[in-house]
OpenMM code with the backbone's topology and positions (N, CA, C; nanometers):
from openmm import Vec3, app, unit

residues = "UNK UNK UNK UNK UNK UNK UNK UNK UNK UNK UNK UNK UNK UNK UNK UNK UNK UNK UNK UNK UNK UNK UNK UNK UNK UNK UNK UNK UNK UNK UNK UNK UNK UNK UNK UNK UNK UNK UNK UNK UNK UNK UNK UNK UNK UNK UNK UNK UNK UNK UNK UNK UNK UNK UNK UNK UNK UNK UNK UNK UNK UNK UNK UNK UNK UNK UNK UNK".split()
positions = [
    Vec3(0.3985, 3.6811, -6.4073),
    Vec3(0.3026, 3.5731, -6.3882),
    Vec3(0.3318, 3.4565, -6.4834),
    Vec3(0.3850, 3.4870, -6.6013),
    Vec3(0.4127, 3.3807, -6.6981),
    Vec3(0.5193, 3.2852, -6.6458),
    Vec3(0.6250, 3.3379, -6.5858),
    Vec3(0.7308, 3.2514, -6.5320),
    Vec3(0.6769, 3.1615, -6.4212),
    Vec3(0.5888, 3.2158, -6.3396),
    Vec3(0.5289, 3.1367, -6.2318),
    Vec3(0.4464, 3.0238, -6.2909),
    Vec3(0.3626, 3.0562, -6.3890),
    Vec3(0.2789, 2.9538, -6.4512),
    Vec3(0.3643, 2.8516, -6.5259),
    Vec3(0.4726, 2.8957, -6.5875),
    Vec3(0.5635, 2.8014, -6.6539),
    Vec3(0.6207, 2.7018, -6.5529),
    Vec3(0.6572, 2.7510, -6.4343),
    Vec3(0.7109, 2.6628, -6.3304),
    Vec3(0.6047, 2.5650, -6.2808),
    Vec3(0.4821, 2.6128, -6.2643),
    Vec3(0.3734, 2.5247, -6.2206),
    Vec3(0.3450, 2.4193, -6.3270),
    Vec3(0.3458, 2.4586, -6.4529),
    Vec3(0.3204, 2.3628, -6.5609),
    Vec3(0.4347, 2.2616, -6.5723),
    Vec3(0.5571, 2.3031, -6.5442),
    Vec3(0.6694, 2.2086, -6.5430),
    Vec3(0.6492, 2.1063, -6.4316),
    Vec3(0.6005, 2.1520, -6.3174),
    Vec3(0.5693, 2.0607, -6.2070),
    Vec3(0.4611, 1.9631, -6.2492),
    Vec3(0.3629, 2.0126, -6.3203),
    Vec3(0.2552, 1.9262, -6.3710),
    Vec3(0.3117, 1.8158, -6.4599),
    Vec3(0.3991, 1.8540, -6.5508),
    Vec3(0.4581, 1.7549, -6.6420),
    Vec3(0.5432, 1.6532, -6.5658),
    Vec3(0.6189, 1.6997, -6.4687),
    Vec3(0.7085, 1.6115, -6.3932),
    Vec3(0.6339, 1.5160, -6.3009),
    Vec3(0.5234, 1.5633, -6.2429),
    Vec3(0.4521, 1.4826, -6.1435),
    Vec3(0.3306, 1.4101, -6.1986),
    Vec3(0.2754, 1.4605, -6.3082),
    Vec3(0.1521, 1.4034, -6.3621),
    Vec3(0.0283, 1.4492, -6.2872),
    Vec3(0.0449, 1.5358, -6.1878),
    Vec3(-0.0690, 1.5888, -6.1122),
    Vec3(-0.1301, 1.7025, -6.1936),
    Vec3(-0.2637, 1.6991, -6.2075),
    Vec3(-0.3304, 1.7972, -6.2930),
    Vec3(-0.4408, 1.8721, -6.2196),
    Vec3(-0.4841, 1.9802, -6.2827),
    Vec3(-0.6022, 2.0539, -6.2392),
    Vec3(-0.6004, 2.0943, -6.0928),
    Vec3(-0.7181, 2.0818, -6.0310),
    Vec3(-0.7363, 2.1244, -5.8922),
    Vec3(-0.6412, 2.0547, -5.7959),
    Vec3(-0.6066, 1.9299, -5.8246),
    Vec3(-0.5172, 1.8564, -5.7347),
    Vec3(-0.3793, 1.9213, -5.7281),
    Vec3(-0.3419, 1.9917, -5.8325),
    Vec3(-0.2140, 2.0630, -5.8342),
    Vec3(-0.2322, 2.2079, -5.7895),
    Vec3(-0.3311, 2.2747, -5.8490),
    Vec3(-0.3444, 2.4184, -5.8278),
    Vec3(-0.3958, 2.4572, -5.6894),
    Vec3(-0.4911, 2.3830, -5.6334),
    Vec3(-0.5480, 2.4229, -5.5045),
    Vec3(-0.4461, 2.4187, -5.3902),
    Vec3(-0.3662, 2.3131, -5.3768),
    Vec3(-0.2661, 2.3172, -5.2691),
    Vec3(-0.1670, 2.4333, -5.2852),
    Vec3(-0.1285, 2.4615, -5.4088),
    Vec3(-0.0367, 2.5735, -5.4323),
    Vec3(-0.1056, 2.7045, -5.3975),
    Vec3(-0.2301, 2.7204, -5.4425),
    Vec3(-0.3053, 2.8437, -5.4144),
    Vec3(-0.3214, 2.8643, -5.2638),
    Vec3(-0.3643, 2.7606, -5.1937),
    Vec3(-0.3885, 2.7737, -5.0501),
    Vec3(-0.2583, 2.8011, -4.9750),
    Vec3(-0.1527, 2.7309, -5.0110),
    Vec3(-0.0238, 2.7491, -4.9429),
    Vec3(0.0343, 2.8876, -4.9666),
    Vec3(0.0151, 2.9419, -5.0847),
    Vec3(0.0786, 3.0698, -5.1168),
    Vec3(-0.0088, 3.1902, -5.0862),
    Vec3(-0.1397, 3.1806, -5.1132),
    Vec3(-0.2270, 3.2969, -5.0958),
    Vec3(-0.3110, 3.2899, -4.9696),
    Vec3(-0.3159, 3.1711, -4.9066),
    Vec3(-0.3991, 3.1488, -4.7881),
    Vec3(-0.5476, 3.1636, -4.8201),
    Vec3(-0.5847, 3.1384, -4.9450),
    Vec3(-0.7237, 3.1515, -4.9876),
    Vec3(-0.7555, 3.0470, -5.0930),
    Vec3(-0.8827, 3.0062, -5.0971),
    Vec3(-0.9258, 2.9090, -5.1976),
    Vec3(-0.9790, 2.9770, -5.3229),
    Vec3(-0.9969, 3.1076, -5.3191),
    Vec3(-1.0486, 3.1819, -5.4339),
    Vec3(-0.9643, 3.3056, -5.4561),
    Vec3(-0.9716, 3.3584, -5.5765),
    Vec3(-0.8987, 3.4806, -5.6060),
    Vec3(-0.8612, 3.4869, -5.7519),
    Vec3(-0.7784, 3.5829, -5.7856),
    Vec3(-0.7329, 3.5951, -5.9245),
    Vec3(-0.6470, 3.4754, -5.9626),
    Vec3(-0.6062, 3.4691, -6.0864),
    Vec3(-0.5186, 3.3617, -6.1310),
    Vec3(-0.4004, 3.3472, -6.0368),
    Vec3(-0.3589, 3.2235, -6.0163),
    Vec3(-0.2542, 3.1985, -5.9168),
    Vec3(-0.1226, 3.2676, -5.9529),
    Vec3(-0.0886, 3.2694, -6.0808),
    Vec3(0.0339, 3.3378, -6.1225),
    Vec3(0.0285, 3.4862, -6.0926),
    Vec3(-0.0852, 3.5475, -6.1246),
    Vec3(-0.1023, 3.6903, -6.0988),
    Vec3(-0.1015, 3.7196, -5.9492),
    Vec3(-0.1708, 3.6358, -5.8723),
    Vec3(-0.1769, 3.6564, -5.7273),
    Vec3(-0.0373, 3.6485, -5.6661),
    Vec3(0.0385, 3.5466, -5.7057),
    Vec3(0.1729, 3.5300, -5.6506),
    Vec3(0.2635, 3.6458, -5.6912),
    Vec3(0.2483, 3.6935, -5.8133),
    Vec3(0.3289, 3.8056, -5.8593),
    Vec3(0.2975, 3.9316, -5.7783),
    Vec3(0.1684, 3.9559, -5.7532),
    Vec3(0.1287, 4.0730, -5.6753),
    Vec3(0.1768, 4.0651, -5.5307),
    Vec3(0.1772, 3.9445, -5.4753),
    Vec3(0.2196, 3.9257, -5.3361),
    Vec3(0.3698, 3.9447, -5.3189),
    Vec3(0.4441, 3.9119, -5.4215),
    Vec3(0.5893, 3.9242, -5.4153),
    Vec3(0.6552, 3.7968, -5.3654),
    Vec3(0.7773, 3.7772, -5.4100),
    Vec3(0.8507, 3.6542, -5.3804),
    Vec3(0.8689, 3.6319, -5.2302),
    Vec3(0.9038, 3.7364, -5.1559),
    Vec3(0.9297, 3.7197, -5.0127),
    Vec3(0.8064, 3.6685, -4.9386),
    Vec3(0.6909, 3.7259, -4.9674),
    Vec3(0.5672, 3.6838, -4.9010),
    Vec3(0.5297, 3.5422, -4.9407),
    Vec3(0.5392, 3.5118, -5.0695),
    Vec3(0.5055, 3.3771, -5.1173),
    Vec3(0.5967, 3.2741, -5.0515),
    Vec3(0.7261, 3.3013, -5.0466),
    Vec3(0.8194, 3.2068, -4.9855),
    Vec3(0.7930, 3.1912, -4.8355),
    Vec3(0.7584, 3.3003, -4.7685),
    Vec3(0.7256, 3.2940, -4.6261),
    Vec3(0.6035, 3.2041, -4.6045),
    Vec3(0.5017, 3.2195, -4.6885),
    Vec3(0.3819, 3.1358, -4.6777),
    Vec3(0.4139, 2.9894, -4.7055),
    Vec3(0.4959, 2.9628, -4.8060),
    Vec3(0.5332, 2.8242, -4.8368),
    Vec3(0.6126, 2.7620, -4.7220),
    Vec3(0.7068, 2.8363, -4.6673),
    Vec3(0.7856, 2.7854, -4.5541),
    Vec3(0.6963, 2.7535, -4.4345),
    Vec3(0.6014, 2.8416, -4.4055),
    Vec3(0.5098, 2.8193, -4.2941),
    Vec3(0.4238, 2.6956, -4.3183),
    Vec3(0.3749, 2.6798, -4.4406),
    Vec3(0.2932, 2.5630, -4.4738),
    Vec3(0.3731, 2.4350, -4.4568),
    Vec3(0.4960, 2.4323, -4.5066),
    Vec3(0.5801, 2.3132, -4.4926),
    Vec3(0.6078, 2.2822, -4.3457),
    Vec3(0.6300, 2.3850, -4.2651),
    Vec3(0.6530, 2.3654, -4.1223),
    Vec3(0.5285, 2.3066, -4.0559),
    Vec3(0.4115, 2.3595, -4.0894),
    Vec3(0.2869, 2.3102, -4.0305),
    Vec3(0.2611, 2.1652, -4.0700),
    Vec3(0.2861, 2.1324, -4.1953),
    Vec3(0.2671, 1.9944, -4.2406),
    Vec3(0.3637, 1.9005, -4.1691),
    Vec3(0.4873, 1.9431, -4.1540),
    Vec3(0.5872, 1.8619, -4.0852),
    Vec3(0.5480, 1.8382, -3.9396),
    Vec3(0.5030, 1.9429, -3.8732),
    Vec3(0.4611, 1.9308, -3.7336),
    Vec3(0.3408, 1.8377, -3.7182),
    Vec3(0.2577, 1.8314, -3.8233),
    Vec3(0.1397, 1.7441, -3.8205),
    Vec3(0.1743, 1.6016, -3.8637),
    Vec3(0.3013, 1.5792, -3.8998),
    Vec3(0.3441, 1.4463, -3.9425),
    Vec3(0.3058, 1.4128, -4.0849),
    Vec3(0.2795, 1.5159, -4.1651),
    Vec3(0.2417, 1.4968, -4.3053),
    Vec3(0.3605, 1.5346, -4.3920),
    Vec3(0.3976, 1.4430, -4.4814),
    Vec3(0.5114, 1.4724, -4.5704),
    Vec3(0.4635, 1.5011, -4.7091),
] * unit.nanometer
topology = app.Topology()
chain = topology.addChain("A")
for resn in residues:
    res = topology.addResidue(resn, chain)
    for name in ("N", "CA", "C"):
        topology.addAtom(name, app.Element.getBySymbol(name[0]), res)
């Protein structure tokens, strides 16, 4: 979970996006839920393959909707 949170915090530093504006889209895209345990822990429990599958599906849906 620490490596996941480190990556999210690096994204925060690079983009300047903070708090809910950063965490909620990641949480929803990866866990398909707005509530739950810490995002790092949730992603770790789900496993890399499932998380990546959810992210790929989210990106595909956004692309199909014309959202970049």
